[in-house]
C-alpha positions as CSV (number, residue, x, y, z in Angstrom):
1,M,3.5,102.0,98.3
2,K,3.8,99.8,101.3
3,Y,5.5,101.3,104.4
4,D,9.0,99.9,105.2
5,S,10.0,100.5,108.8
6,K,13.7,99.9,108.1
7,A,14.7,103.6,107.6
8,D,12.8,104.7,110.7
9,T,14.2,101.9,112.8
10,L,17.8,102.7,111.7
11,L,17.2,106.4,112.6
12,H,15.9,105.3,116.0
13,I,18.9,103.0,116.6
14,K,21.3,105.8,115.6
15,R,19.5,108.3,117.9
16,V,19.6,105.9,120.9
17,A,23.3,105.4,120.2
18,E,23.9,109.1,120.2
19,L,22.1,109.5,123.5
20,M,23.9,106.6,125.1
21,T,27.2,108.1,123.9
22,Q,26.3,111.4,125.5
23,A,25.5,109.6,128.8
24,S,28.8,107.6,128.5
25,S,30.7,110.9,128.1
26,E,29.1,112.2,131.3
27,L,30.1,109.1,133.2
28,I,33.7,109.3,131.9
29,K,33.8,113.0,132.9
30,R,32.7,112.1,136.4
31,A,35.1,109.1,136.6
32,N,38.0,111.5,135.9
33,V,37.1,113.8,138.8
34,H,35.6,111.4,141.3
35,D,36.4,112.4,144.9
36,N,39.1,114.9,143.8
37,S,38.0,117.0,146.9
38,K,39.7,114.3,149.0
39,L,43.0,115.7,147.8
40,E,42.3,119.2,149.2
41,T,42.1,120.8,152.6
42,P,40.2,120.0,154.9
43,E,39.6,116.5,153.6
44,K,43.2,115.3,152.8
45,E,44.6,115.9,156.3
46,L,41.7,114.1,158.0
47,F,41.5,111.3,155.6
48,D,45.3,110.8,156.0
49,K,44.6,110.2,159.7
50,F,41.4,108.2,159.5
51,T,41.5,106.1,156.3
52,P,43.9,103.5,157.9
53,K,41.5,103.3,160.9
54,L,38.4,102.9,158.7
55,K,40.1,100.2,156.6
56,G,40.5,98.1,159.8
57,C,36.9,98.2,160.9
58,T,33.6,96.8,159.6
59,Y,31.5,99.1,157.5
60,N,28.7,100.8,159.5
61,S,29.9,99.3,162.8
62,D,29.9,101.3,166.0
63,E,33.6,101.9,165.6
64,Y,33.1,103.0,162.0
65,R,30.4,105.5,163.0
66,E,32.6,106.9,165.7
67,Y,35.4,107.5,163.2
68,L,32.8,109.3,160.9
69,K,32.0,111.6,163.8
70,E,35.6,112.6,164.0
71,L,35.7,113.1,160.3
72,K,32.7,115.5,160.3
73,V,34.6,118.5,159.0
74,A,36.1,116.5,156.1
75,L,32.8,114.7,155.4
76,D,30.7,117.9,155.4
77,H,33.1,119.4,152.8
78,H,33.1,116.2,150.9
79,Y,29.4,115.8,150.7
80,Q,29.0,119.5,149.7
81,N,31.4,119.0,146.8
82,N,30.3,115.5,145.6
83,S,26.7,115.0,144.4
84,H,27.0,111.2,144.3
85,H,26.5,111.3,148.1
86,P,22.9,111.4,149.4
87,E,24.1,113.9,152.0
88,H,24.7,116.4,149.2
89,F,21.0,116.9,148.8
90,E,18.4,118.0,151.4
91,N,16.2,115.2,150.2
92,G,18.9,112.6,149.9
93,V,18.8,110.1,147.0
94,N,15.6,111.7,145.8
95,G,17.7,114.7,144.7
96,F,19.9,112.4,142.5
97,D,20.0,112.1,138.8
98,L,21.0,108.8,137.1
99,F,24.6,109.8,137.0
100,D,24.7,110.4,140.8
101,L,23.1,107.0,141.3
102,I,25.5,105.2,139.1
103,E,28.6,106.9,140.6
104,M,27.3,106.2,144.2
105,F,26.9,102.5,143.3
106,F,30.4,102.1,142.0
107,D,31.7,104.2,144.9
108,W,30.2,101.6,147.3
109,K,31.8,98.8,145.4
110,A,35.3,100.4,145.5
111,A,35.0,101.5,149.1
112,G,33.9,98.0,150.1
113,E,37.1,96.6,148.5
114,R,39.1,98.6,151.1
115,H,37.6,96.7,154.0
116,A,38.7,93.1,154.7
117,D,35.1,92.1,155.1
118,G,33.7,94.4,152.4
119,N,31.0,93.1,150.2
120,I,28.8,95.0,147.7
121,Y,25.8,93.0,148.7
122,K,26.3,93.9,152.3
123,S,26.8,97.5,151.4
124,I,23.5,97.5,149.4
125,D,21.7,95.9,152.3
126,I,23.1,98.4,154.9
127,N,22.6,101.4,152.7
128,K,19.0,100.4,151.8
129,D,18.0,101.4,155.3
130,R,20.6,104.2,155.8
131,F,19.5,106.1,152.7
132,K,15.8,104.8,152.5
133,L,16.3,103.2,149.1
134,S,13.2,101.7,147.4
135,E,13.1,98.0,146.8
136,Q,13.2,98.6,143.1
137,T,16.5,100.5,143.5
138,V,17.9,97.7,145.7
139,D,16.9,95.1,143.1
140,I,18.5,97.2,140.3
141,F,21.8,97.4,142.3
142,T,21.7,93.7,143.1
143,N,21.0,92.8,139.5
144,T,23.8,95.0,138.3
145,A,26.3,93.5,140.8
146,K,25.4,90.1,139.6
147,R,25.7,91.1,135.9
148,L,29.2,92.4,136.6
149,G,30.1,89.1,138.3
150,W,30.6,90.4,141.8
């Protein structure tokens, strides 16, 4: 009897769908708790004070970096409790899994929308050097932003 690949292909398709559903579930879980630590001490009090100031300045400008210094206590707590930040890991982005990377990317997009001159492509470019991202990762981020129509 001649081999028919249909059954094996359908099993493969089903298995990939199961795995992608598992990954989607992890993303939804993360979406539901993203940055919840900002609602707790010591983060909330400091973000109450500095978020309006950060909103009014250009991302990664001298003024922006000065505000980050004043936010150190809040940021240290935030990075410790949120693995989508490179600062969470001793080895930065190299400590990430795919879910950390995806969450970080969407965090950059949302954070950029809070700045008058925010732009995902500018964020990618700045953070390429800041976090020592590979060209391949930069290309994937850029391609994803384009696919999403940003």
